N, C-alpha and C positions, 0 to 999 in steps of 0.2 A: 453727632449725638452718640453716646456710648452702647450698643447693643446691651441688650438688656440679657439676661442671665440665661441661658436651656433650662428646659425642665429637668435635664439628668441633674444640673446644678443645685437647682433648688430642691428638688427630691431629695439629695444626699446631704441639704444644711437640713431638712426637714425630718430624716430619715435619724439624722445624730442627737434631735431633738436640741439642738443650740439654740437656747432662749436665755440668753444672759441678763433677762429684764425679769424673769422669772421666779421666785423664792422659791423653797426646799417647797411648800404645800403645792405650789402651783406645775412642780415637776410630774407629780403624779395624774395632772388632769392633762397630760399631751398627748394621749390617744384619747380622748373624749371631751366633747364639745356640749358645754351644755344651753339646750333650746327647750321650746314647748314639751310638754310630756307626749305628745303625739309626734314629735318630730326628732323624738330624740334617737342620734345619728353614732353607732359603736364602729371604730376601725378595724376591718376585718383583715384578712393576709393578703387581699386582691391589692392593696395599699405599696404594698412591700413587691408583689410581683412587677405592678404597674412601675415602680423604680425600677427594680432589674430589666425592666423590660426598655425603659428609658435610656439605661445607664449601657444599654448592650450587653449584658449578661448572659441574655437569653433571647434568641430569636421567638418572631411571633409565634413560628408553626408550634414551639415549647411552650409558649405563653397557652395557647390554644388547646394543647394538649391535657396542660394542669389542669385549667378552669374545665373542658370537658370531664375529666376524670372526678373532680369536684362535685359537678353536678349530677354524675352519674350516682356518686356517694350519697349526695342530696336524695336523688328521688327513690335510691333504694330505701333510706329510712323511712320515705314517707310514706309508702308503699306497704312497711310490715305494720305500720299502725300506730306510729308514733303521737302522742300528741302534738299540736302544730305548737303549743309554745313550749314543749320541752325542743324542739326542734331548732338549733341555731341558725335561724332566715340570714343569709349574706345583707351587707350591706347595696348589693347591690339590687336586691329585689322591689320592685315596682308595683306600683297598685295602678290596676288595669279595671278600665271602665267603660265599659259597651255602651257605646252611642246610640239610641234610639232613631237615628237617621241612615243605619248601616246593614239595613233589613233589605235593600234592594237587592234584584237578584245579580250576578256576576254578568260581565257579557266579555267574549273576546272577538278578536279581529285578527283574520290574517293579513299579513301584507309584505310578499318578499322574502319569506321565510320569518318572518319575525312575529313576535304577540305583542300582542298588548293587553290589559287586564284590567279590569276594573271589578273585580269579587268581590263579595261581600267582606267588607275592612271592618277589623275591630281601632276604634280609635282608644288611644291609652293618656288619662290626663297625669302628667309626669309632676309627682309631686316633687319640690326642691328639697335638695337634700342641703341646701347650704343655713348656716346659722343665721337668724333673723339680722343680727350685727353684720353677716358677709352680702346680704340680697342686696342692698344699697348699693356695695361696690362692684359686685356683679352686674347691677344696673348700669353703672356709670360704665364699666367697662363697654357692655354691650354698645352704649350710646358713642363713648369716641369710635367704635369699629365701623358704627356706622356714618357718623363724620369723616372716615378714612385716616383719621387719627392713631394709625397701626401700632407705633412702637408705645404708646401711651396704652393701649388695649391690651398689648402682650404684655405688657408689666404686671397691667390689673391681673390679671389671668392669673398670672404667676404666684402674685401672691396668695390669689383667693386656693391658688393649688396647694400652697404652701403652707395654709391653716385648715384645709379642708380636702386631702389627698382622693378623696371618694366621691366627691360633688361629681356629676355629670358634665353642666353646663359650661363650667372654663373650657373643657377637651372640646367641647362640642361648636363654642365659642372660636377658640385656634384651630379648630379644623376648617370652619368656616371662613375662617382670617386667610390662612395660607394658602387657599382652594382659591380667593380672589387675587392674590398675589403671585398664582401660577407654579407655586411650590409643590405639584400635587402629591409627591411622597411624602413631605412631612403633614401636609395637611390629613392623608390617608392612618397615617403615623398616630395623630392627634383625636381622630374620627373614630377610630376603631378600640382607643383608650375609651373615650364617650358610651359606646356601644356596648363595651361589654361592662361599663359600670351601671349601663340603663339597656339590657340584652332584650327589651320585649318588644321592641320598635322593627317590624318588618320593612318600613320601607327606607328607614336608616340603614338596613342592613343591604338592600338591595342598591344604595347609592354608593355604599363602600365598594359590592363588589363590581359595579362599573369602573370605578373609580382602580380595584385592583386589575383588571381588565387594560384599563388605557395604560398600565403601568406593565404590563404583561406580566403580571404575578396570579398566574392559574390557578393555582395550588391554595392559595389565599382567598381569590376571588369566588372559589367552589366552597371554601367553609364558610364565607360571608351568604352567600346561597342557598346555604343547609341551613344556616341560620334564621334565616327570612321565610323558607318553607317551612321550616319548624313553630314558629310564632305566626304563620299566615299559610295554612296548607293547601289552601283552596286557591292560591296565587298561579296560574297556570301557566304565566309570562315566566315568572321565578324556575317551574319545573322545567320549562322547553329551554330557559338558557344554561342551567346547571347541566340538563344535559348534554349539551352541545358543548359544553365543557370537558363530560366526563369523555366526548366522542376525540376531544382534541386531545384530550392525554391517553387515550387510545384504551380507558378502560369501556369495553364494550357490552359485559354485562350490565352494570349500570347505568349507562346509556338507555338500554334497551328497556329496563325499568322504569327510569322516566316516562319516556315514550306512553308503556303501557299505563304508566299511573295517568299519564293527560287525558289517554282514551276512557280511562275510569271517572275519571273527575267530568267529562265535559257531557251536558246531558246527551243522552243515544236520542231525543226527538228532536234537536238542534239541527235540520239533517245538514245544510249546506257546512256549516263550520266542522259536524262532525267526520264528514263526508272530505274533505280538504284536509285532516288534521292524519285521516287514516291514509290519503295518498303521502303524505310526507311520512309518516310512520314508516310505511311501505318501502318508501323510496330508501328512508335511511337502514332498515334491515337489510335491502337486498343489496348498498352499497357495502354493507360492512357482512355479507357473505352467510348472513341468515336468511335463507330462503324460505324453511319452513315458517318461522315465524313472520315475514312480511305476506305468504299467501293466507294465512288464518286470518290476519289483519285484514285484509284487502275484501276475502271472502265472506266476513264477517262485516263491514259497510256496505257489500251485495245485499246480502241480505236483509239488513234493517231498511235499506233508503235505494231499494231498485230502482227508482225513479230518476237518481241522478247520477245513474253509470252513463257514463261517455264510450266510445268507442278507443280511446287511449287507454281508460282502467280495464277492459277489455283486453286489451293488449297485453297491458303489463301481465294481468293473472294469466292469462296463457302463457306466456312468456315463463313466468313461474313456476308452474306446473310441468312443461316441457321442460327446463331445469333441473326438476325431483323426479322425470320420468314415472309422471303420474299421468298419462296420457287419458285415462277413463274419466279424469275431473275435468282434463282441458276442454274435450268433449265436449260435456255437460253443459260449461261454460258458453260455449260456442253455440250450441245449438238453443240453448235457453234466451242468448242476448241478440244473436244475430240474426235469428229467424232461418237459418237452416234446416231444410227437411230430408231427410231420408226415406230412401224405398227399399223393402228387405223383398226379399226372395219371395216373400211369402203373399205377394200379388200386389198389389193397387195400394195398400194398405201403407197410408204414410206414417211414420214413427219417429217422434223425436226425442226418445228413452234410450238413454245408453243403453241398460239392461237388455232391451229390445236388439239394439244394433250390433251388440256381443254374441247375444244368441241366433240369429239371422243375418249374416253379412248381406250387406246393402249392394246392391245393384246398380244406384243413382241417386243423384241427389239434384237440390234444387237449391243454389244458391242466388239472395237477392242483388241484383245489381249493383244497389247502391252499397255495398258490403264496401269498406277500402281493400286496396289490394291486399296488406299487408295480413290483415284478418283473413283475405283468402288462403294466403301461403300458407299460416298458421294452421288452418285448418286443414292445409294438401299434407302437411310435415305431420299432425297430425295419426290423420288417415292411413299413412305412411309406417308409422311405428305400430299402429293398432290391427296392420298387414290387409286392411280392406284397400285394396287396389283399383278394383274397376271401376269407380266414379273420378279419380284420378284426371283424366282424361279431359273431361268437359270442367273439372275445377283448374285445372293448370293452362287451359287455351290461354287465357286472358292474359297469364305472368308471359308467355312465352311471345304475345305479340310485344310485349314493352321491348323498349331497348335494355341491352344489359348495362350500358353505360349508365344509366338511372336506377336501376332496379336492381344490381350485383348481388346485393347483400341478399335480399331473398331470393334469388337462382342459388348461390350459396348455400343455404338454408335446405333448399330442398336437396341440392347434391348431397350433402352430408348426410340428411337421413336416407336415402337412398343408400349409398355407403355404408352406414353404420347395419343395415341389414343384411348386404353384401348383394345390392341390384346394382351391380357396378356398370350393366351396359345401361341402364338409365342414367343414372349419376354421369358416366363418360358422355351422353347426348346432352346435358344439362352444362356440365363443367365444359362441355367445346364452346357453348356460346361464351363464355365470360373469356376464354384464352384467347377469343379472337376480337373481344374488345380491347378499346385503348388502357379505358379507368382501371378494369379488373384484368390485366397482362400482368399478373404480380408473381412472386415466387410462391406465396401458399396457396393460388390457384393451379400453378404448375404440378406443385409437392400432390396435389389428391386426385390431378390428372393423370399423373405418372403411375400412383397408387394404383387407381382403375385399372389402366394399361397391365400393369403388372398382376395384377389380380387375375385378369383373362387371358394370362397366357402371352401377351404381344410382347414380347421381352425386348426386340429391335427398336419398337417406336417408347417402349419406357424408358427404355437406356436415353435415349435423345430427350425425353421430357425431365429425366431426371438430369441432364446437361443442360437445360434451361434452367430449373432449379439452381443451380450451383452458380451460374452464369449472371443471376439475381441477385444471389444473396448469396456470396462465395463462403462467408460464416455459416452457412447453416451446415451440422456437422453429420447429420441422420440423413439429409440427403446425399452427402459424400459417401457415406458407407453403402447405404442402396443402391446407390450408381457402381461403386466398387463390387458390389455382390454380383450384377446383373453383368457387368462385365468379365468377372471372373465364371460366371454360368455360360456366358456366349465364346469362352475359349481366349479370352483376352487377358490372361495375366499380368501384362506388362503395363493393360492401360488401368487395369486395376490398381495397382499399385502406384500408378500416377495419381488417379484423384485422389488419393489418399495423401499425396505428399503437400506438406506445407512448409513453409518457412519458419525452419526452429531457430534460426541465430539467436533471435533472444535466449537469455539462461533462462529466463523466468517462464514458466508451463502457464500458458493460458491454460484454465480449466477448463473450457470450452474444447479443447485441442484433446484431452486426455483417453477420450471416448476414441476420437480418431484413433490418434499412437495406439491405443489398444487394439484398435481391429488391424492397423498394418502389423502390426506385431503377429497376431493368429495369421494374416494372410502370407507373410515372409515365411512364418512354420511349417504351413501347410505349401510351401512352394521349394521346402528346403535350403531358403537362402539365409543361414544361421547367423553369420557375420553380421549382417546388416540387420536383421532382428534382435540381436544382441545389442546393438546401437539406440534402437530404439527404445528397446526396454530399460536403460538404464534410464532412459529420461523420466519414463517413471518411475524408476523403484529409488534412484540415486539423485541427491543434488550438486553432487559434486565429486573430483578425483580425489581420492586419498594419497596423500601423500606419503613417502618410504618413512619418514619420522613418527606418522600415524599406524601404519602399517607393524610397526615394531610394538607400540601400545597395543592394537587389537590382540597381536601374535600373542604376548607375554600376560595378557592379563586373563582370566579366567568369571565369568559372566557379563554377563549386559552391562552391567549397573558399574562393576569394576573398569569394565572397557573403556567407560564414557569419561568416567572420572580421570582415567589415567590421559586419554583426551584432552580432557580439559585441562590438566597441569600442565603438559608438553604444547598444545595450538591454541588455549584459551577456550573462555564462554562462547563467544560470537562462529570461531569454528562446529563447536560442540553441536550446538543448537541447529546450525545451521547442514550437519551431519543428520542428526535428529529427525530431519525434515522430509519427510516423502513428497514428493511432487502429484503423484499420481494419487493422493490422500489428501489433497485441499479441499475446502470445500466448493461445491457446486463441480465435482469431477465425475460424482457418479459411482465413482467405483469404491469397494471393499477392499477390507483388509486380503478377505478370501479371494476376491481375484487376483489382486498380486501376486499372493500368494501361490497361483497357479500358473499364472505368468512365468514366474520363476522357476517353477518346475519343469516346464516346456521350454524353455530356452536351454535349463542345463541339460535335458535328454537329447534336446537338438544337438546341443555342441556336443556331446557325445557322442551319438551317432554319428554324426559329419567327421568325427575325427581333429575336432579346434581344442586341442589340450588347454595352448596358453589361454586364451579368451577363457574356457571353462574357467582355468584356474583365476584369474582375473574379477570375471564376472562372480564366482562363486565368494572368491574374496571381499569383495566389496561388500556382499549381502551381507557378513559378517557383523557391519556395522548397523543395517537396515533395521528399524522398529517394527517392520513386517514381520522379520524374521525371526524377532526376539520376543513376540505378543506370547508366545508361548514355549514353555521348556521342551514338550517334544517337538515343536519347528526348529526352534536355534538347536537340539540335536540331531536332528536330519541333515540341517543347513551345516553344521561340521560335518558330518559325514561326505556329505556331498564334497565339499571342499577338501577332504582326506583323500577321496576317489582321484580329484583334480592334480592333486600332488603328486599320485603314485601314476599318473595317465600323463602327467606332465616331466615325470623325472626330478621332482622337485624337493629332495630329501631335506633342506632344510624348514620349510613351513611343512611340510608334513611329519617330521618328527617330535616338532614342539604338540600337533596334535594327538600321533595317538600314542605321547607319552601320556597325557591327560586321560584320555579314551581306555589304554592299561590301567591306570590304576583304581580306575572306575568299574571295569568289566574284566576283574583279575583272574577270572575263571574262566574266560571264554578264550578257548583254542583260537577261533577264527581270527580275534584281536591280535593273538602274538603271531599270528601266520602272517598279517599283513605287515606288525610291528618289525617283523623278521625282513619283510618286502624292502620297507622302507628305509631300513637300518643299511641295506645294501644299498643303496643310492649316497650315503651322507660321507661326506668327505673326511669326518675324524674319527674319534674313540669316544667322542662322551656316552654313547649308548651303554660303554662296554662299564662306567661307573653304575651309570644305572639299573642296571642287571646286578653287578655284585653287592648292588644296597638291598636290591629285593631279596636277594637270594640270601642272605644273611638273616630277612625277617620272616620269612617264606621259603624254609630250605625243601619242605614237601612239593614244593610245586613240580610236575615233572614239565612245563614248557618252559618255564625257566630253569632247570636243569639243562635240557637241551640246549638253548640258545647258549647261554652260556660255553657249553661244549662247542657250538657252531663255532664262537669267537675265541674261543681258545686253539683251536682245530685252523682258523685262517691266521692266527697269530703265529701258529707252529708248536705250539707248547701242547705238544702230544700227550706230557702224562697229566696234566690238567686238564686237558678234554678226555680223555679217559676217565677221572675221577669222576667227571660231570657225568659223564654218561653211562658210569656202573653204578650212580647215584641213581641213578632213573631208573635204571634196567632191574633195578632190586624192587622197584614200586610195578614195571611193566614189561617182565621178563616173554610174556608174549607177544611183544610190539616187533614187528619186521625190522621197522624204521629205526629201532634202537640196536638191534643186532648189527644191522649194516652199520652204523656207523661205529659201534664199537669195531668193529672187523676190520673196517678201511685204516681206523686211529694206530689197530695192531699192524695192518700192511706199509700206513705211511711211517713209522717208526722202524721198521725192519728197514725199511727203503734207506733210512742213514744211513751216514756210511761209519760212525761210531759206535752200534748198535752190540750192545751185548748180549749173548744167547740169540743169536736172528733167527737161529732155529727156530728155538721153542715161540719165540715172537710169531714168526708165519705160522707154524703149527695153530696156535690158538686163533687167530687172523681169519683163518682158513677154517676152523670150528664156528665160527659167530657169525661166518657168511654161508656157511652150510646150512645154520640153520635158522639165517635168515630164508634161505630159499626154501625151506620148507613151509616156513609162516606163510610165506608169498605165495607160494604155489609157482609154477614153472610158466612163465610169460617174456615180454621181451623186453621187459625193465629188467628182471631177476639176470636172463643171459648177459643182458649189457655191462650190469655192475660187475659179475664173476669175470667176465673177459677183461673188463679194464682192471680189474685188481689184478690178474693173470699178468697182463702186458705192463703193469708198473713192477712187479717184481721181476719182470723179462723171462718169464715161463711163456713162451711163444705158441711153443704147440696145444696146451691148453687156452690160451687165451684166443686161436686160430679155433678151436672148435665152439668154443661159447658166443664167437662173434657170427659165428656161421648159425649156429643154433640163432639167435637175437635174429639175422637177417630171417630167418625160414619162419616168424611168428609173427602174426599182429601186434599192432599196439594194444597196449594194455586197457585203455581206453577207448571204445567204440563209440560213434557216433558222430553229431557236425563236427567237434571238437576233435576228431581224429588224427587229422596232420599236426595238430600242437604237441601229441605225446606219442608221434613215431618217432623211433630213433632209431631206423636203418642208414639215414643218412650220414649221423654219428658213428654208428656202427661200422658202417662200410670205409669212412674214410680211415678211422683207428687201423681197420684189416688191410686194408690198401699200404699204409705205413709199414707194417709189418713186411709186409710185401716185396715194397721196395726196398727195404732195410737189410731185405735176405736175397735182392738179386732179380725180382721177378716180379719186373717192371710190366710186361705187358697184364700181368695178372690186377698190379695195381692200377693199370689203365684201365682195365674192362671194368672195376668193381667203381671206378671212377664217374666212366661215361654213364653207367646202368643205375647207379641211386643218387649221384650229384651234380649230376649236371640238368639244370634245368629248361 
């Protein structure tokens, strides 16, 4: 048997209006079927939407949204007072008739968390939208369906749909047919179309929601329940199921709104049902973390139906109040519901009011013997929090007689309450019973026990208890950190480090280990073990080593974005992403950018202080590619300075020159930058810097620092006339500068020392004149006499050189203070003077000077 055409094919045929047997006059009637005046039906856009849905052009959710928007617009038109006749009522609207038998009160049963409802229902008399000439065909299709002749029934329904696409009956029949054959998804598809064509039947929407849930289409089921509630707003079962769906979808706010709506709809005089619903709603609130709403719901039920309260209800409400730290409310519930009475210090008067207890501290209490042990413990916990400690001994005595293996959770509640208020001795006594038990000899209990011992100053036993925690829970990082701190306080630094040691062979950093590594870094830093500290810090700051080709990208590029683009081009996108990943900032580590920045600064300072210059340079270089350093411009500039200082300390002029050149261009007027520049270029083996300085000098001839540096370069290369020209240009700007006068004087001396210098005598006189000017500007000091002696020594005027050298030996260093030895020139002076004595034959004088000043 040939399969009948599907709904999409039939709809496409109908939408094209392909009726070859009709004449031109009949074509105008394709969208209208003549029935009697009362049953006239006009095809609305729903037919086109239905075709698109079945064809797959739009999803169900899109169809739902379009129909909802249309319904909203139509409702808005009705509210502004349009005449009912002027409003175009969709062909989907049905006439609703209330049956007189629907006035019975609704009833609700709760069983196993489910709801069944027989709320006041409205029955709807469904008017057939089928033309009279199609009603017989539809009836025959239903008869075929009843006889099990499914293929014939499907064919007849499809024919009816082709002729009347907005009639719900054939879609409803097809839905039942496919449901009977087990094709639930197709049954849901046709039934949804029928429901949209006849939307006022709440029971039909509920059935569709159940089918959608069976197919795990929760959003579709939610939509169906919304429709059902719209047309039957008092159906408690629908509201409950919708709230459960909202909870599954994670929409907590709407879930709670549904539960509150249930409580409002349920008659409050129906005690058992109302109280059971209040319990369920309270538990739902509590499981979702909405403690305040849970307490308010259950408290209202307590006030409305006090006779239905059970000990479990009291326990739950007190627990909620304890969670919110509303201890007065918790005490009030216990006093009213459990028969507990408190005796105040006013005398034998018995008070059950919380206000009286607060005003006059209780000295004793009377707790009924029948009260459950868990409520007794709750009462004790409330009294601890309210600091009413006198009656506690009598209250807790029954608990202390119980086996901790059976009542360990209650023991723990009391111990935690004592700890919260600093009663560590009382808490220690309670916890000691737990750690001796078999069931509660757990890491969590040992941890609290260790915290109590630590707070009481018992460091030795606290360390032992923390060691138990680490043995029972090796991944508990907080316990390791606390144990390490205790070992440090007890003077056991090696054991403190050993506690923080983990197996980090895995390249990926576990987020839980980040805090452990941070504490280990701080501990190593405090102990001065900077080499190991640097290795541990790398695991937090850097995800990989930087190869030489990537280092060239970082050196040659300026700006973090440009550096990353260069690395991407050379190393690839995968390496770039890995380089930009900071292990210490992964989710769950608990570390921030500021924490890692502070760690970076501490490690750099420690490496500098311990003289590990090579390690400092590598560490500072790797940091240039870290997002931690490049989050802010100030941090980036600071990191570059640290790397530059590291290059100076490790005498790496290659990397240092690239950075100092960029810094010099930015800080052009800063003399300290040029001093550092001169120090770095002294480490460079080539003469690249000379071209750089010459280009800058052409652009900025008035800059004295550039003039001095160019003069120094020319002097180093032996081009004295060029050096003299540079120095003189600076001299015109700074004639009173001692250094400029010294440089000019020494340039003349060097020129006079050359073999083929013309007018040597004149050159020497000019050099001496500038040196004398230098002496007057600088003043008499060790530095001046040494420089003068060195100039005379170079000219071969030994008697003058001896005089100046002896003056230099007699004076203290020009710079005094902690760094005095760095500026002391007596060793250099004595050595030069000894050379003069040795060349003149006075070897004993030379030996005496060397032994006095040059032997350490």
